[in-house]
All heavy atoms as TSV, in Angstrom:
chain	resi	resn	atom	element	x	y	z
A	1	MET	N	N	-6.959	60.355	-56.565
A	1	MET	CA	C	-6.592	59.648	-55.294
A	1	MET	C	C	-6.385	60.675	-54.299
A	1	MET	O	O	-5.862	61.798	-54.516
A	1	MET	CB	C	-5.379	58.846	-55.460
A	1	MET	CG	C	-5.017	58.157	-54.237
A	1	MET	SD	S	-3.435	57.306	-54.134
A	1	MET	CE	C	-3.434	56.206	-55.466
A	2	ARG	N	N	-6.729	60.419	-53.096
A	2	ARG	CA	C	-6.587	61.286	-51.941
A	2	ARG	C	C	-5.714	60.559	-50.916
A	2	ARG	O	O	-5.758	59.377	-50.783
A	2	ARG	CB	C	-7.901	61.698	-51.269
A	2	ARG	CG	C	-8.709	62.542	-52.158
A	2	ARG	CD	C	-9.946	62.988	-51.490
A	2	ARG	NE	N	-10.842	61.777	-51.274
A	2	ARG	CZ	C	-12.084	61.812	-51.005
A	2	ARG	NH1	N	-12.720	62.949	-50.814
A	2	ARG	NH2	N	-12.753	60.678	-50.862
A	3	LEU	N	N	-4.910	61.366	-50.233
A	3	LEU	CA	C	-3.946	60.850	-49.184
A	3	LEU	C	C	-4.011	61.722	-47.970
A	3	LEU	O	O	-3.952	62.891	-48.021
A	3	LEU	CB	C	-2.595	60.857	-49.818
A	3	LEU	CG	C	-1.385	60.524	-48.812
A	3	LEU	CD1	C	-1.315	59.050	-48.532
A	3	LEU	CD2	C	-0.120	60.976	-49.423
A	4	LEU	N	N	-4.056	61.015	-46.840
A	4	LEU	CA	C	-3.895	61.674	-45.512
A	4	LEU	C	C	-2.478	61.265	-45.003
A	4	LEU	O	O	-2.241	60.081	-44.785
A	4	LEU	CB	C	-4.948	61.214	-44.559
A	4	LEU	CG	C	-4.711	61.741	-43.040
A	4	LEU	CD1	C	-4.739	63.287	-43.049
A	4	LEU	CD2	C	-5.810	61.114	-42.147
A	5	PHE	N	N	-1.635	62.223	-44.930
A	5	PHE	CA	C	-0.225	61.930	-44.550
A	5	PHE	C	C	-0.095	62.392	-43.068
A	5	PHE	O	O	-0.326	63.619	-42.785
A	5	PHE	CB	C	0.728	62.768	-45.455
A	5	PHE	CG	C	2.198	62.400	-45.191
A	5	PHE	CD1	C	2.787	61.364	-45.803
A	5	PHE	CD2	C	2.901	63.179	-44.338
A	5	PHE	CE1	C	4.149	60.993	-45.627
A	5	PHE	CE2	C	4.294	62.973	-44.097
A	5	PHE	CZ	C	4.887	61.858	-44.698
A	6	ILE	N	N	0.154	61.508	-42.188
A	6	ILE	CA	C	0.318	61.822	-40.827
A	6	ILE	C	C	1.779	61.784	-40.470
A	6	ILE	O	O	2.458	60.773	-40.622
A	6	ILE	CB	C	-0.456	60.803	-39.910
A	6	ILE	CG1	C	-1.943	60.876	-40.282
A	6	ILE	CG2	C	-0.295	61.179	-38.418
A	6	ILE	CD1	C	-2.777	59.752	-39.648
A	7	SER	N	N	2.274	62.877	-39.849
A	7	SER	CA	C	3.722	63.006	-39.563
A	7	SER	C	C	3.912	63.346	-38.086
A	7	SER	O	O	3.329	64.359	-37.574
A	7	SER	CB	C	4.318	64.084	-40.383
A	7	SER	OG	O	5.681	64.295	-39.976
A	8	TYR	N	N	4.592	62.494	-37.359
A	8	TYR	CA	C	4.894	62.871	-35.958
A	8	TYR	C	C	6.049	63.867	-35.843
A	8	TYR	O	O	6.272	64.410	-34.782
A	8	TYR	CB	C	5.307	61.605	-35.207
A	8	TYR	CG	C	4.193	60.715	-34.911
A	8	TYR	CD1	C	3.941	59.521	-35.650
A	8	TYR	CD2	C	3.159	61.026	-34.011
A	8	TYR	CE1	C	2.836	58.727	-35.431
A	8	TYR	CE2	C	2.080	60.229	-33.725
A	8	TYR	CZ	C	1.939	59.076	-34.471
A	8	TYR	OH	O	0.839	58.316	-34.249
A	9	ASN	N	N	6.669	64.151	-36.975
A	9	ASN	CA	C	7.615	65.253	-37.140
A	9	ASN	C	C	6.838	66.521	-37.489
A	9	ASN	O	O	6.045	66.484	-38.441
A	9	ASN	CB	C	8.680	65.036	-38.163
A	9	ASN	CG	C	9.452	63.782	-37.752
A	9	ASN	OD1	O	9.964	63.689	-36.683
A	9	ASN	ND2	N	9.593	62.898	-38.721
A	10	GLY	N	N	7.010	67.605	-36.785
A	10	GLY	CA	C	6.349	68.841	-37.142
A	10	GLY	C	C	6.916	69.510	-38.356
A	10	GLY	O	O	7.992	69.121	-38.846
A	11	THR	N	N	6.249	70.472	-38.814
A	11	THR	CA	C	6.677	71.218	-40.016
A	11	THR	C	C	8.048	71.928	-39.854
A	11	THR	O	O	8.688	72.265	-40.805
A	11	THR	CB	C	5.634	72.151	-40.546
A	11	THR	OG1	O	5.294	73.070	-39.541
A	11	THR	CG2	C	4.359	71.471	-41.024
A	12	GLY	N	N	8.349	72.152	-38.643
A	12	GLY	CA	C	9.640	72.849	-38.390
A	12	GLY	C	C	10.812	71.894	-38.204
A	12	GLY	O	O	11.920	72.354	-38.149
A	13	ASP	N	N	10.481	70.632	-38.242
A	13	ASP	CA	C	11.578	69.617	-38.129
A	13	ASP	C	C	12.309	69.451	-39.478
A	13	ASP	O	O	11.687	69.317	-40.578
A	13	ASP	CB	C	10.921	68.277	-37.775
A	13	ASP	CG	C	11.867	67.203	-37.370
A	13	ASP	OD1	O	12.812	66.936	-38.086
A	13	ASP	OD2	O	11.668	66.634	-36.266
A	14	PRO	N	N	13.634	69.448	-39.494
A	14	PRO	CA	C	14.390	69.380	-40.678
A	14	PRO	C	C	14.022	68.067	-41.443
A	14	PRO	O	O	14.040	67.956	-42.665
A	14	PRO	CB	C	15.846	69.326	-40.254
A	14	PRO	CG	C	15.844	70.053	-38.950
A	14	PRO	CD	C	14.486	69.669	-38.284
A	15	LEU	N	N	13.770	66.952	-40.748
A	15	LEU	CA	C	13.356	65.746	-41.422
A	15	LEU	C	C	12.193	65.887	-42.272
A	15	LEU	O	O	12.070	65.313	-43.322
A	15	LEU	CB	C	13.228	64.580	-40.366
A	15	LEU	CG	C	12.954	63.179	-40.950
A	15	LEU	CD1	C	14.139	62.692	-41.743
A	15	LEU	CD2	C	12.705	62.214	-39.821
A	16	PHE	N	N	11.202	66.616	-41.750
A	16	PHE	CA	C	9.970	66.862	-42.526
A	16	PHE	C	C	10.296	67.554	-43.874
A	16	PHE	O	O	9.793	67.193	-44.923
A	16	PHE	CB	C	8.959	67.701	-41.724
A	16	PHE	CG	C	7.794	68.035	-42.515
A	16	PHE	CD1	C	6.812	67.173	-42.738
A	16	PHE	CD2	C	7.641	69.357	-43.070
A	16	PHE	CE1	C	5.647	67.516	-43.494
A	16	PHE	CE2	C	6.550	69.697	-43.848
A	16	PHE	CZ	C	5.581	68.728	-44.070
A	17	HIS	N	N	11.153	68.556	-43.828
A	17	HIS	CA	C	11.506	69.313	-45.015
A	17	HIS	C	C	12.419	68.510	-45.950
A	17	HIS	O	O	12.173	68.580	-47.232
A	17	HIS	CB	C	12.257	70.622	-44.688
A	17	HIS	CG	C	11.333	71.658	-44.085
A	17	HIS	ND1	N	10.582	72.462	-44.868
A	17	HIS	CD2	C	10.931	71.897	-42.860
A	17	HIS	CE1	C	9.816	73.186	-44.144
A	17	HIS	NE2	N	10.039	72.971	-42.890
A	18	THR	N	N	13.359	67.763	-45.573
A	18	THR	CA	C	14.196	67.037	-46.429
A	18	THR	C	C	13.530	65.780	-47.001
A	18	THR	O	O	13.905	65.369	-48.155
A	18	THR	CB	C	15.564	66.663	-45.733
A	18	THR	OG1	O	15.229	65.830	-44.616
A	18	THR	CG2	C	16.315	67.858	-45.277
A	19	GLN	N	N	12.659	65.111	-46.222
A	19	GLN	CA	C	12.144	63.855	-46.776
A	19	GLN	C	C	10.630	63.981	-46.959
A	19	GLN	O	O	10.115	63.641	-48.020
A	19	GLN	CB	C	12.462	62.709	-45.805
A	19	GLN	CG	C	13.910	62.396	-45.780
A	19	GLN	CD	C	14.218	61.243	-44.829
A	19	GLN	OE1	O	13.379	60.582	-44.446
A	19	GLN	NE2	N	15.475	61.080	-44.608
A	20	GLY	N	N	9.914	64.362	-45.965
A	20	GLY	CA	C	8.396	64.370	-46.059
A	20	GLY	C	C	7.909	65.282	-47.116
A	20	GLY	O	O	7.048	64.929	-47.950
A	21	LEU	N	N	8.307	66.538	-47.077
A	21	LEU	CA	C	7.874	67.498	-48.060
A	21	LEU	C	C	8.247	67.182	-49.428
A	21	LEU	O	O	7.399	67.340	-50.412
A	21	LEU	CB	C	8.335	68.936	-47.650
A	21	LEU	CG	C	7.671	70.060	-48.222
A	21	LEU	CD1	C	6.221	70.028	-47.980
A	21	LEU	CD2	C	8.240	71.362	-47.684
A	22	ALA	N	N	9.401	66.694	-49.674
A	22	ALA	CA	C	9.780	66.292	-51.038
A	22	ALA	C	C	8.947	65.116	-51.614
A	22	ALA	O	O	8.556	65.176	-52.715
A	22	ALA	CB	C	11.307	65.906	-50.999
A	23	TYR	N	N	8.683	64.204	-50.706
A	23	TYR	CA	C	7.850	63.041	-51.110
A	23	TYR	C	C	6.413	63.561	-51.486
A	23	TYR	O	O	5.914	63.120	-52.496
A	23	TYR	CB	C	7.731	62.077	-49.872
A	23	TYR	CG	C	6.877	60.960	-50.054
A	23	TYR	CD1	C	7.089	59.895	-50.922
A	23	TYR	CD2	C	5.619	60.897	-49.258
A	23	TYR	CE1	C	6.183	58.866	-51.040
A	23	TYR	CE2	C	4.714	59.844	-49.356
A	23	TYR	CZ	C	4.995	58.851	-50.301
A	23	TYR	OH	O	4.138	57.811	-50.408
A	24	LEU	N	N	5.861	64.489	-50.656
A	24	LEU	CA	C	4.476	64.937	-50.848
A	24	LEU	C	C	4.450	65.774	-52.192
A	24	LEU	O	O	3.429	65.653	-52.898
A	24	LEU	CB	C	4.048	65.744	-49.605
A	24	LEU	CG	C	3.874	64.904	-48.373
A	24	LEU	CD1	C	3.504	65.759	-47.207
A	24	LEU	CD2	C	2.843	63.787	-48.557
A	25	LYS	N	N	5.427	66.546	-52.382
A	25	LYS	CA	C	5.424	67.339	-53.651
A	25	LYS	C	C	5.408	66.444	-54.834
A	25	LYS	O	O	4.713	66.726	-55.820
A	25	LYS	CB	C	6.711	68.122	-53.661
A	25	LYS	CG	C	6.709	69.410	-52.803
A	25	LYS	CD	C	8.029	70.141	-52.927
A	25	LYS	CE	C	8.093	71.309	-52.000
A	25	LYS	NZ	N	9.403	72.044	-52.095
A	26	GLY	N	N	6.157	65.365	-54.799
A	26	GLY	CA	C	6.154	64.392	-55.873
A	26	GLY	C	C	4.808	63.741	-56.124
A	26	GLY	O	O	4.358	63.572	-57.232
A	27	LEU	N	N	4.081	63.404	-54.994
A	27	LEU	CA	C	2.740	62.900	-55.149
A	27	LEU	C	C	1.748	63.940	-55.755
A	27	LEU	O	O	0.907	63.521	-56.614
A	27	LEU	CB	C	2.245	62.470	-53.821
A	27	LEU	CG	C	2.919	61.244	-53.153
A	27	LEU	CD1	C	2.445	60.991	-51.771
A	27	LEU	CD2	C	2.718	59.985	-54.059
A	28	ILE	N	N	1.830	65.113	-55.348
A	28	ILE	CA	C	0.983	66.209	-55.843
A	28	ILE	C	C	1.199	66.326	-57.350
A	28	ILE	O	O	0.223	66.481	-58.062
A	28	ILE	CB	C	1.239	67.525	-55.096
A	28	ILE	CG1	C	0.680	67.410	-53.702
A	28	ILE	CG2	C	0.595	68.749	-55.836
A	28	ILE	CD1	C	1.078	68.591	-52.801
A	29	ARG	N	N	2.452	66.331	-57.762
A	29	ARG	CA	C	2.758	66.384	-59.224
A	29	ARG	C	C	2.099	65.250	-59.988
A	29	ARG	O	O	1.804	65.414	-61.214
A	29	ARG	CB	C	4.283	66.451	-59.465
A	29	ARG	CG	C	4.874	67.768	-59.163
A	29	ARG	CD	C	6.307	67.814	-59.714
A	29	ARG	NE	N	7.220	66.876	-59.083
A	29	ARG	CZ	C	7.953	67.100	-58.051
A	29	ARG	NH1	N	7.909	68.266	-57.439
A	29	ARG	NH2	N	8.703	66.131	-57.477
A	30	ARG	N	N	1.846	64.145	-59.333
A	30	ARG	CA	C	1.224	63.041	-60.024
A	30	ARG	C	C	-0.314	63.006	-59.847
A	30	ARG	O	O	-0.953	62.119	-60.216
A	30	ARG	CB	C	1.720	61.753	-59.434
A	30	ARG	CG	C	3.186	61.454	-59.830
A	30	ARG	CD	C	3.762	60.262	-59.131
A	30	ARG	NE	N	5.059	59.875	-59.625
A	30	ARG	CZ	C	6.170	60.483	-59.239
A	30	ARG	NH1	N	6.193	61.505	-58.407
A	30	ARG	NH2	N	7.323	60.083	-59.689
A	31	GLY	N	N	-0.817	64.109	-59.270
A	31	GLY	CA	C	-2.249	64.321	-59.199
A	31	GLY	C	C	-2.940	63.858	-57.963
A	31	GLY	O	O	-4.139	63.748	-57.826
A	32	VAL	N	N	-2.147	63.506	-56.962
A	32	VAL	CA	C	-2.699	63.043	-55.638
A	32	VAL	C	C	-3.122	64.259	-54.810
A	32	VAL	O	O	-2.339	65.217	-54.743
A	32	VAL	CB	C	-1.733	62.231	-54.876
A	32	VAL	CG1	C	-2.186	61.787	-53.467
A	32	VAL	CG2	C	-1.318	60.943	-55.712
A	33	THR	N	N	-4.307	64.237	-54.223
A	33	THR	CA	C	-4.799	65.295	-53.306
A	33	THR	C	C	-4.205	64.904	-51.911
A	33	THR	O	O	-4.536	63.794	-51.403
A	33	THR	CB	C	-6.347	65.354	-53.276
A	33	THR	OG1	O	-6.733	65.556	-54.585
A	33	THR	CG2	C	-6.777	66.388	-52.300
A	34	VAL	N	N	-3.440	65.837	-51.318
A	34	VAL	CA	C	-2.748	65.527	-50.114
A	34	VAL	C	C	-3.368	66.355	-49.002
A	34	VAL	O	O	-3.508	67.570	-49.073
A	34	VAL	CB	C	-1.217	65.842	-50.225
A	34	VAL	CG1	C	-0.575	65.657	-48.876
A	34	VAL	CG2	C	-0.618	64.957	-51.271
A	35	HIS	N	N	-3.694	65.611	-47.885
A	35	HIS	CA	C	-4.065	66.306	-46.624
A	35	HIS	C	C	-3.032	65.968	-45.613
A	35	HIS	O	O	-2.592	64.868	-45.551
A	35	HIS	CB	C	-5.403	65.846	-46.184
A	35	HIS	CG	C	-6.595	66.208	-47.099
A	35	HIS	ND1	N	-7.205	67.357	-46.914
A	35	HIS	CD2	C	-7.004	65.522	-48.135
A	35	HIS	CE1	C	-8.180	67.412	-47.965
A	35	HIS	NE2	N	-7.994	66.352	-48.695
A	36	LEU	N	N	-2.522	66.949	-44.884
A	36	LEU	CA	C	-1.367	66.732	-44.014
A	36	LEU	C	C	-1.835	66.979	-42.528
A	36	LEU	O	O	-2.452	67.938	-42.201
A	36	LEU	CB	C	-0.271	67.763	-44.346
A	36	LEU	CG	C	0.965	67.792	-43.529
A	36	LEU	CD1	C	1.745	66.508	-43.635
A	36	LEU	CD2	C	1.896	68.908	-44.038
A	37	LEU	N	N	-1.454	65.976	-41.698
A	37	LEU	CA	C	-1.646	66.109	-40.266
A	37	LEU	C	C	-0.320	66.001	-39.558
A	37	LEU	O	O	0.452	64.956	-39.797
A	37	LEU	CB	C	-2.592	64.987	-39.710
A	37	LEU	CG	C	-2.808	64.939	-38.223
A	37	LEU	CD1	C	-3.499	66.137	-37.704
A	37	LEU	CD2	C	-3.575	63.669	-37.891
A	38	THR	N	N	0.125	66.963	-38.841
A	38	THR	CA	C	1.437	66.965	-38.150
A	38	THR	C	C	1.245	67.174	-36.626
A	38	THR	O	O	0.168	67.734	-36.239
A	38	THR	CB	C	2.371	68.089	-38.687
A	38	THR	OG1	O	1.734	69.380	-38.415
A	38	THR	CG2	C	2.628	67.883	-40.185
A	39	TYR	N	N	2.254	66.732	-35.962
A	39	TYR	CA	C	2.279	67.006	-34.465
A	39	TYR	C	C	3.330	68.111	-34.219
A	39	TYR	O	O	4.546	67.762	-34.340
A	39	TYR	CB	C	2.607	65.734	-33.777
A	39	TYR	CG	C	1.456	64.765	-33.727
A	39	TYR	CD1	C	1.372	63.854	-34.884
A	39	TYR	CD2	C	0.472	64.750	-32.786
A	39	TYR	CE1	C	0.322	62.979	-34.985
A	39	TYR	CE2	C	-0.573	63.849	-32.969
A	39	TYR	CZ	C	-0.724	62.950	-34.047
A	39	TYR	OH	O	-1.755	62.132	-34.137
A	40	GLU	N	N	2.929	69.281	-33.909
A	40	GLU	CA	C	3.812	70.360	-33.793
A	40	GLU	C	C	4.318	70.518	-32.314
A	40	GLU	O	O	3.543	70.355	-31.419
A	40	GLU	CB	C	3.121	71.716	-34.202
A	40	GLU	CG	C	2.702	71.722	-35.613
A	40	GLU	CD	C	3.834	71.659	-36.626
A	40	GLU	OE1	O	4.888	72.294	-36.414
A	40	GLU	OE2	O	3.680	70.887	-37.632
A	41	ARG	N	N	5.584	70.800	-32.233
A	41	ARG	CA	C	6.172	71.019	-30.822
A	41	ARG	C	C	5.867	72.470	-30.469
A	41	ARG	O	O	5.737	73.370	-31.269
A	41	ARG	CB	C	7.684	70.780	-30.939
A	41	ARG	CG	C	7.936	69.364	-31.196
A	41	ARG	CD	C	9.418	69.052	-30.960
A	41	ARG	NE	N	9.621	67.641	-31.152
A	41	ARG	CZ	C	10.190	67.140	-32.235
A	41	ARG	NH1	N	10.543	67.914	-33.241
A	41	ARG	NH2	N	10.320	65.837	-32.412
A	42	ARG	N	N	5.799	72.641	-29.172
A	42	ARG	CA	C	5.604	74.090	-28.607
A	42	ARG	C	C	6.799	74.898	-28.848
A	42	ARG	O	O	7.949	74.482	-28.565
A	42	ARG	CB	C	5.222	74.061	-27.212
A	42	ARG	CG	C	3.903	73.448	-26.888
A	42	ARG	CD	C	3.677	73.393	-25.449
A	42	ARG	NE	N	2.445	72.644	-25.117
A	42	ARG	CZ	C	1.263	73.155	-24.722
A	42	ARG	NH1	N	1.123	74.422	-24.540
A	42	ARG	NH2	N	0.211	72.361	-24.518
A	43	GLY	N	N	6.593	76.121	-29.295
A	43	GLY	CA	C	7.696	77.021	-29.527
A	43	GLY	C	C	7.970	77.878	-28.285
A	43	GLY	O	O	7.263	77.842	-27.343
A	44	ALA	N	N	9.075	78.657	-28.318
A	44	ALA	CA	C	9.410	79.494	-27.193
A	44	ALA	C	C	8.361	80.660	-27.027
A	44	ALA	O	O	8.055	81.053	-25.881
A	44	ALA	CB	C	10.774	80.066	-27.395
A	45	SER	N	N	7.859	81.203	-28.139
A	45	SER	CA	C	6.979	82.317	-28.039
A	45	SER	C	C	5.668	81.943	-28.768
A	45	SER	O	O	5.703	81.609	-30.012
A	45	SER	CB	C	7.631	83.516	-28.760
A	45	SER	OG	O	6.642	84.491	-29.063
A	46	PRO	N	N	4.542	81.988	-28.056
A	46	PRO	CA	C	3.346	81.678	-28.669
A	46	PRO	C	C	3.018	82.534	-29.918
A	46	PRO	O	O	2.487	82.025	-30.990
A	46	PRO	CB	C	2.280	81.948	-27.644
A	46	PRO	CG	C	2.969	81.858	-26.364
A	46	PRO	CD	C	4.444	82.269	-26.626
A	47	GLN	N	N	3.318	83.850	-29.906
A	47	GLN	CA	C	3.152	84.707	-31.042
A	47	GLN	C	C	4.012	84.317	-32.225
A	47	GLN	O	O	3.519	84.258	-33.364
A	47	GLN	CB	C	3.376	86.120	-30.715
A	47	GLN	CG	C	3.035	87.118	-31.840
A	47	GLN	CD	C	3.061	88.514	-31.469
A	47	GLN	OE1	O	3.155	88.829	-30.274
A	47	GLN	NE2	N	3.077	89.402	-32.440
A	48	ALA	N	N	5.264	83.977	-31.985
A	48	ALA	CA	C	6.169	83.584	-33.031
A	48	ALA	C	C	5.678	82.240	-33.658
A	48	ALA	O	O	5.729	82.076	-34.836
A	48	ALA	CB	C	7.558	83.461	-32.443
A	49	ALA	N	N	5.176	81.377	-32.746
A	49	ALA	CA	C	4.715	80.058	-33.283
A	49	ALA	C	C	3.439	80.236	-34.150
A	49	ALA	O	O	3.342	79.554	-35.105
A	49	ALA	CB	C	4.350	79.209	-32.036
A	50	ARG	N	N	2.592	81.151	-33.839
A	50	ARG	CA	C	1.418	81.412	-34.648
A	50	ARG	C	C	1.815	81.967	-35.978
A	50	ARG	O	O	1.288	81.564	-37.006
A	50	ARG	CB	C	0.435	82.485	-33.884
A	50	ARG	CG	C	-0.540	81.831	-32.921
A	50	ARG	CD	C	-1.563	82.788	-32.557
A	50	ARG	NE	N	-1.042	83.986	-31.926
A	50	ARG	CZ	C	-0.795	84.233	-30.629
A	50	ARG	NH1	N	-0.876	83.214	-29.818
A	50	ARG	NH2	N	-0.283	85.303	-30.250
A	51	GLU	N	N	2.705	82.898	-35.920
A	51	GLU	CA	C	3.200	83.421	-37.225
A	51	GLU	C	C	3.886	82.346	-38.109
A	51	GLU	O	O	3.681	82.384	-39.313
A	51	GLU	CB	C	4.200	84.605	-36.960
A	51	GLU	CG	C	4.736	85.223	-38.212
A	51	GLU	CD	C	3.722	85.847	-39.141
A	51	GLU	OE1	O	2.657	86.228	-38.570
A	51	GLU	OE2	O	3.931	85.938	-40.350
A	52	GLU	N	N	4.654	81.516	-37.482
A	52	GLU	CA	C	5.336	80.478	-38.283
A	52	GLU	C	C	4.271	79.497	-38.864
A	52	GLU	O	O	4.371	79.009	-40.002
A	52	GLU	CB	C	6.265	79.676	-37.434
A	52	GLU	CG	C	6.977	78.518	-38.063
A	52	GLU	CD	C	7.803	78.860	-39.317
A	52	GLU	OE1	O	8.193	80.041	-39.399
A	52	GLU	OE2	O	8.008	78.037	-40.164
A	53	ARG	N	N	3.236	79.155	-38.032
A	53	ARG	CA	C	2.164	78.279	-38.524
A	53	ARG	C	C	1.466	78.846	-39.689
A	53	ARG	O	O	1.087	78.252	-40.658
A	53	ARG	CB	C	1.196	77.875	-37.387
A	53	ARG	CG	C	1.764	76.871	-36.494
A	53	ARG	CD	C	0.715	76.302	-35.584
A	53	ARG	NE	N	-0.022	77.285	-34.836
A	53	ARG	CZ	C	0.237	77.836	-33.626
A	53	ARG	NH1	N	1.381	77.375	-33.054
A	53	ARG	NH2	N	-0.401	78.765	-33.027
A	54	ARG	N	N	1.202	80.225	-39.601
A	54	ARG	CA	C	0.458	80.963	-40.681
A	54	ARG	C	C	1.357	80.871	-41.952
A	54	ARG	O	O	0.812	80.550	-43.038
A	54	ARG	CB	C	0.218	82.366	-40.312
A	54	ARG	CG	C	-0.603	83.162	-41.327
A	54	ARG	CD	C	-0.513	84.616	-41.182
A	54	ARG	NE	N	0.858	85.182	-41.155
A	54	ARG	CZ	C	1.613	85.344	-42.330
A	54	ARG	NH1	N	1.091	84.999	-43.460
A	54	ARG	NH2	N	2.749	85.904	-42.259
A	55	ARG	N	N	2.590	81.135	-41.816
A	55	ARG	CA	C	3.500	81.137	-42.992
A	55	ARG	C	C	3.480	79.738	-43.620
A	55	ARG	O	O	3.445	79.593	-44.848
A	55	ARG	CB	C	4.928	81.580	-42.559
A	55	ARG	CG	C	5.845	81.700	-43.794
A	55	ARG	CD	C	7.256	81.886	-43.357
A	55	ARG	NE	N	7.776	80.636	-42.722
A	55	ARG	CZ	C	8.112	79.513	-43.302
A	55	ARG	NH1	N	7.880	79.378	-44.610
A	55	ARG	NH2	N	8.560	78.476	-42.597
A	56	MET	N	N	3.629	78.723	-42.766
A	56	MET	CA	C	3.668	77.283	-43.210
A	56	MET	C	C	2.416	76.932	-43.897
A	56	MET	O	O	2.428	76.227	-45.001
A	56	MET	CB	C	4.109	76.366	-42.125
A	56	MET	CG	C	4.142	74.922	-42.557
A	56	MET	SD	S	5.327	74.646	-43.901
A	56	MET	CE	C	6.854	74.908	-43.102
A	57	ARG	N	N	1.249	77.348	-43.371
A	57	ARG	CA	C	-0.024	77.025	-43.933
A	57	ARG	C	C	-0.171	77.614	-45.297
A	57	ARG	O	O	-0.610	76.974	-46.246
A	57	ARG	CB	C	-1.137	77.505	-43.043
A	57	ARG	CG	C	-2.588	77.122	-43.550
A	57	ARG	CD	C	-3.594	77.389	-42.558
A	57	ARG	NE	N	-3.664	76.297	-41.545
A	57	ARG	CZ	C	-3.409	76.396	-40.312
A	57	ARG	NH1	N	-3.069	77.521	-39.801
A	57	ARG	NH2	N	-3.424	75.320	-39.489
A	58	GLU	N	N	0.253	78.823	-45.491
A	58	GLU	CA	C	0.279	79.488	-46.797
A	58	GLU	C	C	1.120	78.781	-47.774
A	58	GLU	O	O	0.809	78.654	-48.961
A	58	GLU	CB	C	0.669	80.977	-46.641
A	58	GLU	CG	C	-0.422	81.816	-45.966
A	58	GLU	CD	C	0.082	83.233	-45.682
A	58	GLU	OE1	O	1.256	83.550	-45.985
A	58	GLU	OE2	O	-0.679	84.032	-45.104
A	59	GLU	N	N	2.338	78.405	-47.365
A	59	GLU	CA	C	3.348	77.731	-48.220
A	59	GLU	C	C	2.730	76.376	-48.713
A	59	GLU	O	O	2.863	76.081	-49.829
A	59	GLU	CB	C	4.655	77.539	-47.506
A	59	GLU	CG	C	5.607	76.803	-48.344
A	59	GLU	CD	C	6.977	76.522	-47.596
A	59	GLU	OE1	O	7.278	77.280	-46.659
A	59	GLU	OE2	O	7.646	75.576	-47.936
A	60	LEU	N	N	2.190	75.633	-47.714
A	60	LEU	CA	C	1.620	74.354	-48.058
A	60	LEU	C	C	0.430	74.444	-49.013
A	60	LEU	O	O	0.248	73.677	-49.895
A	60	LEU	CB	C	1.279	73.558	-46.825
A	60	LEU	CG	C	2.444	73.150	-45.928
A	60	LEU	CD1	C	1.967	72.535	-44.596
A	60	LEU	CD2	C	3.457	72.195	-46.666
A	61	ALA	N	N	-0.407	75.504	-48.743
A	61	ALA	CA	C	-1.575	75.758	-49.608
A	61	ALA	C	C	-1.095	76.066	-51.034
A	61	ALA	O	O	-1.701	75.555	-52.054
A	61	ALA	CB	C	-2.442	76.886	-49.106
A	62	ARG	N	N	-0.015	76.827	-51.243
A	62	ARG	CA	C	0.520	77.129	-52.536
A	62	ARG	C	C	0.918	75.854	-53.243
A	62	ARG	O	O	0.864	75.753	-54.446
A	62	ARG	CB	C	1.672	78.083	-52.449
A	62	ARG	CG	C	1.268	79.558	-52.400
A	62	ARG	CD	C	2.450	80.462	-52.635
A	62	ARG	NE	N	3.534	80.318	-51.611
A	62	ARG	CZ	C	3.574	80.970	-50.380
A	62	ARG	NH1	N	2.539	81.645	-50.114
A	62	ARG	NH2	N	4.527	80.708	-49.556
A	63	LEU	N	N	1.444	74.825	-52.487
A	63	LEU	CA	C	1.814	73.608	-53.058
A	63	LEU	C	C	0.640	72.679	-53.335
A	63	LEU	O	O	0.750	71.704	-54.076
A	63	LEU	CB	C	2.804	72.897	-52.095
A	63	LEU	CG	C	4.093	73.518	-51.895
A	63	LEU	CD1	C	4.896	72.826	-50.674
A	63	LEU	CD2	C	4.932	73.544	-53.126
A	64	GLY	N	N	-0.531	73.033	-52.829
A	64	GLY	CA	C	-1.719	72.250	-53.027
A	64	GLY	C	C	-2.086	71.291	-51.921
A	64	GLY	O	O	-2.876	70.359	-52.156
A	65	MET	N	N	-1.491	71.564	-50.778
A	65	MET	CA	C	-1.784	70.642	-49.604
A	65	MET	C	C	-2.702	71.309	-48.564
A	65	MET	O	O	-2.584	72.534	-48.289
A	65	MET	CB	C	-0.499	70.360	-48.872
A	65	MET	CG	C	0.266	69.203	-49.397
A	65	MET	SD	S	1.736	68.845	-48.405
A	65	MET	CE	C	2.929	69.516	-49.493
A	66	ALA	N	N	-3.640	70.538	-48.012
A	66	ALA	CA	C	-4.410	71.037	-46.869
A	66	ALA	C	C	-3.805	70.609	-45.599
A	66	ALA	O	O	-3.419	69.390	-45.446
A	66	ALA	CB	C	-5.897	70.410	-46.976
A	67	TRP	N	N	-3.552	71.495	-44.734
A	67	TRP	CA	C	-2.797	71.211	-43.452
A	67	TRP	C	C	-3.714	71.444	-42.323
A	67	TRP	O	O	-4.275	72.548	-42.102
A	67	TRP	CB	C	-1.551	71.999	-43.351
A	67	TRP	CG	C	-0.766	71.809	-42.161
A	67	TRP	CD1	C	-0.504	70.647	-41.470
A	67	TRP	CD2	C	-0.124	72.791	-41.410
A	67	TRP	NE1	N	0.314	70.855	-40.472
A	67	TRP	CE2	C	0.563	72.173	-40.297
A	67	TRP	CE3	C	-0.006	74.235	-41.478
A	67	TRP	CZ2	C	1.389	72.913	-39.378
A	67	TRP	CZ3	C	0.749	74.940	-40.492
A	67	TRP	CH2	C	1.412	74.202	-39.549
């Protein structure tokens, strides 16, 4: 099964980490292929935001999610 998870909370939002990410990890453990679409807020520094996105993309890929 494949799932497209759309979140209006960005990956930097605490709600995404406490609820959304935990939910998606559970689905992945059950064999679901997860694709993630988020709406990210603009950060204070474009370079810092790029670095954070890169780190998050790598973390999500390790979990088996396409972002």
